[in-house]
N, C-alpha and C positions, 0 to 999 in steps of 0.2 A: 208339734214343734220339732221333733227330731226330724221328720220329714223334710221340713223346711230348711234345716241346717244341713242335712245331707245334700238337698238339692244346690243350695249356695256353695258348699264345698266342690261339688262337681262342676258347676260353672267356672269358679276360680281356677280348678285344675285344668279345664279345657282352655281357658283365656291364657294360662300361663304356658301351656305346651305350644299354642298357636304362636305366642310372642317368640318362644325358643326357636320354633321352626323358621320364622320370618328372619331371625338373625343368624341362621345356620350357614356355614360356608357352602353346604351341599345346594342350598337353594339361592345362592347368590348369583347375581345377574353376570352375564358373560364379560362385561367391561369392568366389574369391581376388581378382579384379580389381575387384571392387565396393566401393566407398566409400560408407559410410552417413554422410550429412551429420548432424551434431550439430544439435540444436534450438536455436534463439537464446536466449542467456541473457538474464537480467534487465539485466545490464550493457550489452548490446547497444542496448537501448532508451533507457537512461538517456543513454548517449554519442551518441544518434542526432542529427543536425544539426537536426531539426525542433525540438529543445529548446533551441537556442542562446538564445532569448529568456528561459528559465526557469532556466538553468543557473547564474545567480549565486546563487540560493538554494539550492542543493544543499548548501553548506557548514553551513546552519542546519536543513535539513529531512532531510538524510542518507537519501536515498530508499532506496538499495540495503541499508544496514543496518537500516532500519525495516522494509522489506518481508520481508527475511530473517528478522528477530527474530519477525514475526508469522507466518511460515511460509508465505508465497505459493508455490503449487506449480502445475506445468502441470496443465492439465485440471479446475482448480477453478471453481466458480462464486462469483463475488465481488461483493459489493454495496459500492459506495462511497455514503455519505450525503452529499448535498450536494456533488457533486464538481467538480473543476475542475483543479487544479495537477496532480495525481496522474494524471489521465486518460491524459495523454501517455504515461505509463509503463506503468500497469496493462492498460489496454485492449489496446494492439498486443502486449504480452507474452501475454496470455491468448489473443488471436487467433491468435497463431503457435504456441501450445502447447496447442491443444485445449481452452481453457477458455471461460467466459462472463463477461463484465463487464456488471453491472447498475448503470446510474446512477440513484440514489434522488434525483430532484431535486424541485423544489416541484411542487405539484398545479397544473395548468393551471387559469386562470380565477381564482385566488387575488387577483391584482392584475395590472394591464397592466404593472407594471416586472418583476415576476417572469416574467411570460409572454414579455417580450422576452429575458430571461436564458435561458429554457428554449430559444427559438428560437436564439438565438446558439449555445447548447451543441451542439444538433442540427446546425448548419451547421458548426461547428468541427470536429466529430468525425464527420461523415457519410461519410468515406471507409472503404467497408467492406473494401477491398483492404488498408488499415493498420490500422484499428481493429476490424475485424470487425463483427458486427451487434450492435451495442449495445443492450441492451434498457433500456428507460425505465420506470422505476417513480417512485413519488412518495411524500414523507414530510413530514408537518406534523403539528403538535400536535393538531389538530381531526379530522384525516383519517387519521392512523396511517401505517404503512408498507404500501404496496399490493403485498404479495407473499404467497405461500401459506405457510401453517405449515410447518416442517421441510423447506425448499426449497433452501436455500443452504448453502455450505461456510463462507464467511467474509463478515464485515461489517467495514468499515473506516470510521472516522470521524476526521477531523482538525480540532482546534481548533473544536468545535462545542459541547461539553458546556455551556459557559457560556451560550451562546444558548437551549438548552433551559430552563436553570435561570431564566433571565431571563423566560422565558414560562411557566414553572410546570409543565412537562411532562417533566422530566428522567427522573423515575421511570418514567413512561409509556414513554418512548423506550427505555430499558433492557429493559423488560418486552417490547415488541414486537420489539426485536432477538432476544431470546432465543426467542421463538414462532417466527420465521422461520428461525432457523438449524437445520440438521440436528442431531441428537444427535451430539456430538464436534465441532461447528463452533466456529470462533473468532470472537472479537470483538476487535478491535484498536482501541485508543484512544490518540489524542495530544492533548494539551490543555496550555495554558498552565499552570504550576505554581505553586501558592501554598504557601509553607513552612508545615509543620505548626505552627509557633509563632505563626502570624499567625492572625487571627479570619476565619473562612470566612462570607463573606456568601451566604445560601442563594439569593439571586437572581444571584450570579455578576457583579455589577455592574462590577467591575474587569476582568473577562475571565480572572481567574486562579481555578484550583480545586485543592484539595487532593487529594493522591493518596487519602487516607483516605475523602473525600467521595465520590470515583468509586468506589472499591472497595465502599463501602456501597451505592451505587446498583446496582452490579452484582451483588453477592452477594444483595441483596433480590429482584432479579429472578430469581435462580436460578443464576447464573454461578458457576464455580469461578474462583478467582484462579490464573493460570498463572505469572506473573512480571512483572517490570519491567526496563526497559532504560534507561541513562543516555546512550544514544546522541545524544538530542536536548536534552541538558543544557547550560545555559548559566550557569555560576557567577557571571558579571558582572551577571546580572539579578537585582535585589532584590526585584522585583514590588511595589514600593511607589510607583509613578510618579503624578505629579499628574492624568494623564489616563488612567489604567489602563494596560493592556497595549498600547493603540494609541498610547501616547506613543513607543513604540519602532518600528523599521522592521519591516515595509515600510510600515505606515501613516503613522507619523512625524507624528501629529496635534499641530498647534499650538494654544496656547490663544487664546481671544478677547481682543482688545486691552481693556486695563482691567479684566480678570477677575483674581480672587485668584491663580489658577495662572500667570498672566503674569509675575508679579513674581519677577524672578531666574531665569526660565526659560532653560535653556541647551539649545538644540536639537542643538548639535554634540555635547554630551556623550552624549545618548541614542542618536545614531547610532554612537558608538563602543561602546556596550553592545552592539549587534547585536539580532537578534530574540530573542524570549523564551526563558526556560528552561521546557523542556517534560517533562512526564511521558509515557512510552510504557508502556502497560499492555496486557497480554494476558489474555484470559479465555476459558473454554472453557464450552461447554453440555455438562453430564454426558450420558454415553451412550456408545455405540459410535463409535469414531473414524471421522470423515469423511475426506475427502481432504486436508482442511486440518488435521486433528488431529495431535498429536505421538504417535509409538509410544511 
């Protein structure tokens, strides 16, 4: 009997040692101790200290919610038309996530003032470790968008449609965006919103544009309407100010002394309104979904 007990005890000891060996860190597989670092999120770049001077406007521009609504994704090629404020978010996000940021700025040689702005943009966002290798394209009414057809996943434009209307090439702009986007690519538009009950000036003189007017421009160019978001809405904005949208912050334009607008003008009131009420619209170029398309 003692021999049997000794044999049982020996087997138990061997089994226990084998189990301990299997769980030992020394025998763990090579992937067990490896931790894969998650790619940086959009919020990482929105919260970065280099944006401290821009952060006050986040409450009106809502960058995270806006870019998520448009469907910004890692690995995408994204064009921003006449960029600036959003560059500090989109460019480093794409640089860190395998994408490409393309700044469609003004064509060089158009004017000395605009050339200075292009130079300042290159200097401000020239750190490739932060912003990646930003590609510079150009966009203007008489020269168009200097990119190849069917070449990018997403085009974004913020508060520019009224400018194109003023210069008479809004329809041409939407048509060129359509040509440059890949099939399935996304066009994201943010613009000061004119109520549908108001009269739309086809030249956009007040800076406000009706959603229906922008949808018309987009659909006539061939786009499909995907959806609208109220993330940039401001119900305090009545869109009927004496100096147009520029009456409101951040411009807070003042009337000239002695002008009709100067009578009873209350600059403090317009500051309490905040920035403009804005339409946030998403369009898609029909066809096979690209990286920025919705499944």
